N, C-alpha and C positions, 0 to 999 in steps of 0.2 A: 932068841928073837931075830927074825930075818930083817934084812934091810928094808923090804917093802913095808913090814909092820912098823918099823921105826919111823919111816917116812910118813905112813898113814897117821901115826900118833902125833907127829909134828903138825900135820895138816889139821887134825882135829883140834889141837890146841890153838892153832891160828884161827880156825873157824869160831871157836869159843870166844876168842878175843874180838873177832869181828862182831859176834852177837852182842858182846858188851858195848862196843862202840855204837852199834846201830840202835841200841836201846835208848840212847840219849835223844831228847826231843829237839830235832833240827828241821829246818825247812826242806821241802821236797827236792828242790834243785840241788841243795847240798847233799841230801841223802843219795840222790842219783849219782853224783860224782863219787861218793864214798863206795857205793855198790860197784860201780864200774872199776874203780881203782883196786878195790879188794879182790874182785873176781879176776882181773888181769894178773894181779900179784900171786894169788893162790894157785891159779891154773896156768901161769906162765904164758899168757897170750899177749900178742902185740897190741891188739886193739879190742875195745869192747863198747857195747851200746845197750842201753835199756830202752826197750820199746814198751811204753805204757798202753794199756788197752782202754779205748774209748767205747764203752758199751753202748751209749746212745747212738753213735754213728757207725758202730761196728768197724772201727779203724784202729790201727796201731800207729803210734806217733812217738817220736824221740825228740827231746829237747837237749839232752846231754849225751855226748859220746866222744870217744877218742877220734880225733881228726874230723869231727863234725863241724863244718864251716858255715852251715846255714843255721838260722834260728830254730827251725823245726822242720822235720820231715814227717810226712803223714801218708799212709796208704791203706787200702782195704785190708781187713784182718784175715782174708783168705788168700792173700798173694805172697809169693816168695817163700823162702825157707822159714823166715820168722812166722809167716802166716800159717804154714803147715804145723809148726810147733804150737801156735796158739790154738788152732782148730782141734788138734789131736791131744793137746796137753801132754805131750811126750817129748823127751829129749831127742833132738835131731843132730846126729854127728855126721858131718859131711867131710870126708878126707880130701876130696878133690872138688872144689867149688865149681870149676868150669865144666865139669861133667854132669852136674846136677841140673835138672830141668827147671827147678825153682830159682836158680841163681840168675841175677840180672847183672851182666858184665858192664852195662852202661855206667853203673855207679863207680866202678873202678876207673873207668876212663875219665869221668868227671873229676874224681878226686886224685888222679895220678897215683894210684895204688894198685898192688897186685894181691888179690885174695887167693890164698892156697887152700886153707881148710876153715871150716866153720863149726862151732858148737852152739846150738840154740837150746836154751833151757826155759821151760815154762815157769812163770812165777805165779804160784797159786796161793791165795790167802787162807785165812783161818776158816772161812765159810765155804771153802772149795771154789771160790770165784776166781776167775782169771784176773790177775793184776797186770800182767804184761809178759814180755819175753826178754830174757837176758841173752845177748848174742856176743860170743867171743870169736875173734878172728885171728888166724895164724898162730898156732902153738909154736913157741920158740923151740927149735931143734927137732921138729917133726910134726906129727898129727896128734889130735886129741885121742886119748886112750879110753878103755872101759873104766879104768880107775879114775880118770878125769871126770867121766860121766857120773860115777858114784859120788865123788867129792862135790861136783857141781849140783847134784840133787840135794845134798845136805845144805850146801851154801845157799841155794835158791830158796829153800824153805824158810831160812832165816831172813834173807833179803826181802822175800815177798811180804812177810808180816810187817817188817819195818817200813817198806814202801806203802803198804796198805794204810798203816797208821799215819805216815807222813801225808799221804793223799787226802785222808779224811781230815787231817789237821788243816791242810791248805783249803779244802772246801769249806770247812768251818770258819776259817779266818776270812775267806772271800765273802761268805754269807754274812758274817758279822759286819764287815766293812760296808756291804751293800745296805744292810739294815741301818747302820749308823748314818750312812749317807742319806737314806730315805727319811730317817727321823729328822736330820738337819734340813732336808728339803721341805718337809712338812712344816717345820718350825718357821722357815723363811716364808713359805706360802701363807701360813696362818697369820703371820705378822703383816702381810700385805692387805688382809681384810680390815675394814674399818674397825678400830678399837671402840669407836663411838660414832653413831650415826649423826649426821648434821642436824642441828636444831633450827627449824624454820617455823616462824609464827603460824599458828593455826593447824599445824600438821604433826603427826606422830609417825616416825620412821623406825623400822627395825629390820635387821638382816641376820641370817644364820646359815651356816654351812657345815656339812658332815661328809667328808670324803669316804668312798667305799674302801680305798686302799690307804696306805700311809700318805700318799699324795693323791690329789684329785684333779679331775678335768673341769670342775666347776669353779667359778669365782664370782664375787659380786663387789660392787664399789658404790660409793655415794660421795659426791664431791660438792662442797659449798661453792657457789659462784656469786658474783656480784648481782645486786638487784633482787635478792630473795629467791634465787634460783638454785636448784640442786640437780646435778648430773646423776642419773641412775644407770647402773650397768649390771647386767647379769649375763655371763658367758658360760657356755658349756661346750668343751671340745669333745669330739667323738672319741669314745673309749674312756678309760680312766687309768690312772697311774702316772708315772713320771713324765712320759712323752706329752700327753694331753695337759699335764700341769704346767710344763714349760710353755706350751702353746698359749694357754689362757693368760699366763703371767706376762708373756710378750704382748698379747693383745691389750691387756689392761694398761701396760706402759705406753703403748701406741695411742690409746684413747686419751690418756692423761696428757700426753705431749700435744696431741691435736688441740685439746681445749686450752692449753697454755698459749697456743698460737691463735686462739680465738676462732677456731674453725666452727662452722655451723654443722648441724647433724648430717646433712647430705654430703658435704665435703669430707667430714670425718669418715663416713661410711665408705666413700669412694677410695680414699687414700689407704685406709686400713685393709679394706677388701683386696685391693690390688697388691698390696705388700704381702698379704697372707697367701694369695695365689702363687706368688714367687717362692715363699718360704715353706709352705706345707707340702707334704707328699700328696700324691693323687688320691689316696684313700682317707686323707684327713680333712676335716672342716670344723668350723666353729659356728654354733648357733648362738645368737646374742640378742639381747634387748638393750638398745641405747636410747635413753629418754631424757627429757628435760622437764622437770617439775617447776612451774612458775607460780609462785604464791600470789602474785599480783592479779592474775586472772583465773587462778585455780585450774590450770590445764596441765596436761602431760603431753608433750609432743614427742614423737618417737619414731624409730624404725625397729621392727621386730624381724630380725634376719633368721628365719627358720625357727624362732623361739615362739612356741604356742602350746596350749592356749594361754592367753592373758586373761585374768579374771578381774572383772570390775563389778563390785557389789554396790548396788544402789540402795541407800538406807531408806529412802522415802517409799519405795515399792517392794523391797526385799528381792528384787530381780538381780540375777547375776549374768552379765554379758560374758560370753566366751569369745574373745577376739582372736582372729587367726593371724598367722605371720604375714607381714607386709612385704617381705623380700626373701630371696634365697639365702641359705646359710653362707657365711663368709668363707672365702678361700677356695671357691669352686670355679667361678667364672669371673674374669676381669671386666671392668667397665660396665657394671650392671646398671640399666636404666631404672631409676627409682620413682615410685609414686608415693607421695606423702599421704599417709593415712590420716583420717580425721583425728583431731586432738581429742584426748579423753578429758571430759569436764568432771571435776571432782566437787560434788555437792557436799553439804555438811553430813558427816557420818559415813561418807562413802569410803570404801576400801579398795585399793588397787593391789592385786597380788601377782608377783613374779615368782613362779615356782618351776624348778627344773624337773625334767621327766623322771628323775630318781625317786621323787615322791609319788607321782602318778603310777609309775610302773612297778613299784615295790609289790611283790607277790607274797601270798601266804603259802603254806605247804601244799595246797591244792592247785596252785598256779593262778589263783584269782588275784588280780591286781587291785591296788588300793583305789585307783581311778580318780577321775575328775569330779564325778558326782559326790563321792564321799567328802572330798575337799570342799566343794561348794556348800554342802550341808553344814559342815563344821563352821565355815565362815558365817553363814546365816545365823546359826544358833549362838555364836559367840561374838557377834559384831560389836558388842559394847565393851569388850575387853580391849586393853591396850594392844598395840601391834606386837610388842615383845611377848606378852602373855598368849596372844592368839597363835604365834609361832610355836610356842611350847605345847599348846593343845593339839595343833596339827601333827607335830612330831610325835607326841605321845600316842595319838590315834594310829599313826603309821606303824609304830613299834608294836602296838597291840595286835594290829592286823597281821604283821609279818610273823609274830610269834618267834619261833626258833630259826626261822628262815634267814639266811645270810642277806646282808644288804647287797643288792645287785648293782647299784649305781650310786654315783655321788648325789647328794641331796642339798639343795639350796633354796632358801625362801627369802624374798625381800617384800615387805609390806609397806604400803603408803596409806595412811589413814588420815582423813581430814577430820579434825575435831568438830564436835557438835556445837561448841560455843565460840 
C-alpha cells in the first residue's frame, strides 16, 4: 500500500467522522462553524467560508467564516470566483488568486490579508439544488491539488446535506415562532373586543368579528358612558394582517383615552386623525365609524370616516337608508374640516347596522360579491330577531354565498336595535 493510499484512507476515516458529527441536530450557525472548521482541518487551509445560496434574491451570503469581521456579506450569485462555482456547480481551483479575473483584491485590502490560492466547492443538496459554496483560502505549504479536489468533493456532499437539513430546521423554527407570535397577537386582539356589549334600557346591542388572517385589520368597541350613552366604534385599517391589526389597536386606545378626557366627537376625530397622519405610512389609512348612542333622545350622533354604507332599517316602513361616509378616512390629511351629519333617530324596532366591507365584498367562486342588497334583504326579513341572532343569520348567508372560496377580508358587524316595547 502506497503512502498516498494510506493518506487517502486516513482522510476517508476523518470524513466518516465528520459525517457522524454533522448528523446531529444543531442550529445552522453552529453547523456553519463546524463545516468551516472541518474543511480547513481536512484540507489544511488557512481560512474558510461557507456562502449560502439565497434562491429568492439570487445571492450568495456568508454569516460565518474565518476572519469574517462583519455580521454578513452578501453579493449577486454570478459574481466572483464563488459566483462562478455557484453558476457552474463545479469545483474552481485557483492556484494564483491575483491572476484570476473573478478575484476581488479589495477584500484583502479591507481585511489586511493576502490571498494566494482559492478552492471553491459547490454544495449541492439531495434534490440537486444549490445549497451554497464552500470556499477555502491558502493551502498550507502550497496550492490545492487534484487530490484536494477529490477529497473536497466527497466532503462537500456530506456538508451540503447537513446544511440543507439545518437550513430547513431554521426555516421551520422561524415559521413556528412567527405562527406562535401571530397566535398570541390574535389572542390579545380578540381580548380587546368587548366580552359583553353594554346594556342600555330599550336597546339590544351585539358585535362580531372574524379576521381573514390570524390577526385582522378590523376592530369594534362599545363603551358605556354616563347618562345612558354608549360610544360605538368600528374601525377598518387598509389591508389585513399584523400591521393593520396594530394600527386599529392603536386607534382604539386613542379613542378610549380621548373619551376618558371627555372629548366630544369632533375633537376626538381631530386629535386621532392628526396623530394617525404622523404615525401611518403614506399607503396606510383607517376607515372608521365613531358614534354616540343616546338613549335619552334615541339618537346616534356620529362621524363616518370613509366607513360606508351605514344601514338604517326603519321598522314602520321597512325602508333601509344607505348612509354615505361623512368624512375622509383617518390618517390621510391633517386638520380636516368636519361637517356634522344629521343625527340618526332610532324609532321602535329600528336597526342600525355597522358592517365592514369584508361582508359586502366576499365573493363566490364566480366572483359575484355578497353585496349590500343581499344584506339589506336579510335585515328586512329577520328584523324581529335579536341583534345577536341577526348577526348569525348574516354570517351564515355570507358563508353559503362564498362556498369554498377563501375569506378575502376581515369581517365585522355591529348592530344596534331599539326594542319595540
